[in-house]
C-alpha positions as CSV (number, residue, x, y, z in Angstrom):
1,X,4.8,-23.7,-17.0
2,X,4.0,-21.7,-13.8
3,X,5.6,-18.3,-13.2
4,X,6.5,-16.3,-10.2
5,X,7.0,-12.6,-10.8
6,X,9.0,-10.8,-8.0
7,X,8.7,-7.1,-7.7
8,X,11.6,-6.0,-5.6
9,X,12.8,-2.8,-3.9
10,X,12.6,-0.7,-0.8
11,X,9.3,0.6,0.8
12,X,7.9,3.4,-1.3
13,X,9.7,2.5,-4.5
14,X,6.5,1.7,-6.4
15,X,6.0,-2.1,-6.2
16,X,2.3,-1.9,-5.5
17,X,1.8,0.9,-8.0
18,X,3.5,-1.2,-10.7
19,X,1.4,-4.3,-9.8
20,X,-1.9,-2.5,-9.8
21,X,-1.3,-0.5,-13.0
22,X,0.6,-2.9,-15.2
23,X,-1.9,-4.6,-17.5
24,X,0.1,-7.8,-17.3
25,X,0.1,-7.9,-13.5
26,X,-3.0,-6.1,-12.2
27,X,-5.3,-9.1,-12.3
28,X,-2.9,-11.7,-11.0
29,X,-2.9,-13.2,-7.5
30,X,-0.3,-11.6,-5.3
31,X,1.4,-11.7,-2.0
32,X,2.7,-8.4,-0.6
33,X,5.1,-8.7,2.3
34,X,3.9,-5.3,3.5
35,X,0.4,-6.8,4.1
36,X,2.0,-9.5,6.2
37,X,3.8,-7.0,8.3
38,X,0.7,-4.8,8.6
39,X,-1.3,-7.8,9.9
40,X,1.5,-9.0,12.3
41,X,3.4,-6.0,13.6
42,X,5.9,-8.0,15.7
43,X,7.2,-10.3,13.1
44,X,10.9,-10.7,12.3
45,X,11.9,-10.4,8.7
46,X,12.6,-14.1,8.5
47,X,9.2,-15.1,9.9
48,X,7.4,-12.6,7.6
49,X,9.2,-14.0,4.6
50,X,8.4,-17.5,5.6
51,X,4.7,-16.6,5.8
52,X,5.0,-15.0,2.3
53,X,6.5,-18.3,1.0
54,X,3.7,-20.3,2.6
55,X,1.1,-18.1,0.8
56,X,3.0,-18.4,-2.5
57,X,2.9,-22.2,-2.3
58,X,-0.8,-22.2,-1.7
59,X,-1.4,-19.8,-4.6
60,X,0.7,-21.8,-7.0
61,X,-1.6,-24.8,-6.4
62,X,-4.4,-23.0,-8.1
63,X,-2.8,-20.3,-10.3
64,X,-0.2,-20.4,-13.1
65,X,1.3,-17.0,-12.3
66,X,1.7,-15.3,-8.9
67,X,3.2,-11.9,-8.1
68,X,5.3,-11.3,-5.0
69,X,6.2,-7.9,-3.6
70,X,9.3,-7.7,-1.2
71,X,12.9,-6.5,-1.1
72,X,14.4,-9.3,-3.2
73,X,17.8,-7.7,-2.9
74,X,20.5,-9.5,-5.0
75,X,22.7,-10.1,-1.9
76,X,19.9,-11.4,0.3
77,X,18.5,-14.9,0.8
78,X,15.0,-14.1,-0.4
79,X,15.8,-14.9,-4.0
80,X,17.3,-18.3,-3.0
81,X,14.1,-19.3,-1.3
82,X,11.9,-18.2,-4.2
83,X,14.2,-20.0,-6.6
84,X,13.9,-23.2,-4.6
85,X,10.1,-23.0,-4.5
86,X,10.1,-22.3,-8.2
87,X,12.2,-25.4,-8.8
88,X,10.0,-27.5,-6.6
89,X,6.9,-26.3,-8.5
90,X,8.4,-26.3,-12.0
91,X,8.0,-22.6,-12.3
92,X,10.0,-19.8,-13.9
93,X,11.0,-16.8,-11.8
94,X,11.2,-13.2,-13.1
95,X,12.8,-10.6,-10.9
96,X,11.9,-7.0,-11.6
97,X,13.9,-4.6,-9.5
98,X,12.4,-1.1,-9.0
99,X,14.4,1.9,-8.0
100,X,13.8,5.5,-7.0
101,X,15.7,8.1,-5.0
102,X,15.5,7.4,-1.3
103,X,14.0,10.8,-0.6
104,X,11.2,10.0,-3.0
105,X,10.5,6.7,-1.3
106,X,10.4,8.4,2.1
107,X,7.9,11.0,0.8
108,X,5.7,8.2,-0.7
109,X,5.7,6.3,2.6
110,X,4.9,9.5,4.5
111,X,2.0,10.1,2.1
112,X,0.7,6.6,2.6
113,X,1.0,7.1,6.4
114,X,-1.1,10.2,6.3
115,X,-3.7,8.5,4.1
116,X,-3.9,5.5,6.4
117,X,-4.2,7.7,9.5
118,X,-7.2,9.4,7.9
119,X,-8.9,6.1,7.1
120,X,-11.5,5.5,9.8
121,X,-11.5,1.7,9.1
122,X,-7.8,1.4,10.2
123,X,-6.4,1.3,13.7
124,X,-4.3,4.4,14.1
125,X,-1.8,2.7,16.5
126,X,-1.2,-0.1,14.1
127,X,-0.9,2.3,11.2
128,X,1.7,4.4,13.1
129,X,3.7,1.4,14.1
130,X,3.7,-0.1,10.6
131,X,4.7,3.1,8.8
132,X,7.2,4.2,11.4
133,X,9.0,0.9,10.9
134,X,9.1,1.5,7.1
135,X,10.3,5.1,7.6
136,X,13.0,4.0,10.0
137,X,14.3,1.5,7.5
138,X,14.4,4.1,4.7
139,X,16.2,6.7,7.0
140,X,18.8,4.0,7.8
141,X,19.3,3.5,4.0
142,X,19.6,7.3,3.5
143,X,22.1,7.6,6.4
144,X,24.2,4.7,5.0
145,X,24.2,6.4,1.5
146,X,25.3,9.7,3.0
147,X,28.1,8.0,5.0
148,X,29.3,6.3,1.8
149,X,29.4,9.6,0.0
150,X,31.2,11.5,2.8
151,X,34.8,12.4,2.1
152,X,37.3,10.4,4.0
153,X,39.6,12.5,6.3
């Protein structure tokens, strides 16, 4: 039976680290939604995820197990789409949710930003736009968390 392994969580939580260091995952074909965004900076979330699903379908034709990296938040529709593709391809789905404090995720994304800016093979404008979008999203999450923790007057 085919298998789809979904590594979920926000930017900087460690999805790619987990995929590249876990002995069970590191040699498997994968689709990382961050790569899709990096290649196509003006995509909406729905279009980026549709491209991810298209790549998943192609990979499932030739491989028994595929790893996906994206949000996969329980309240979102991404899981429904993956579950549907799994059903159509007689595949099992395993969701692995990763978590880390938002400040840690922000620092990890900042570190990746600096590393990519210093990479002469990468376009600095594309790097800036990509990582600024990731940081903006994380700062929105942090702000929302702070609002939820604020005392009500």
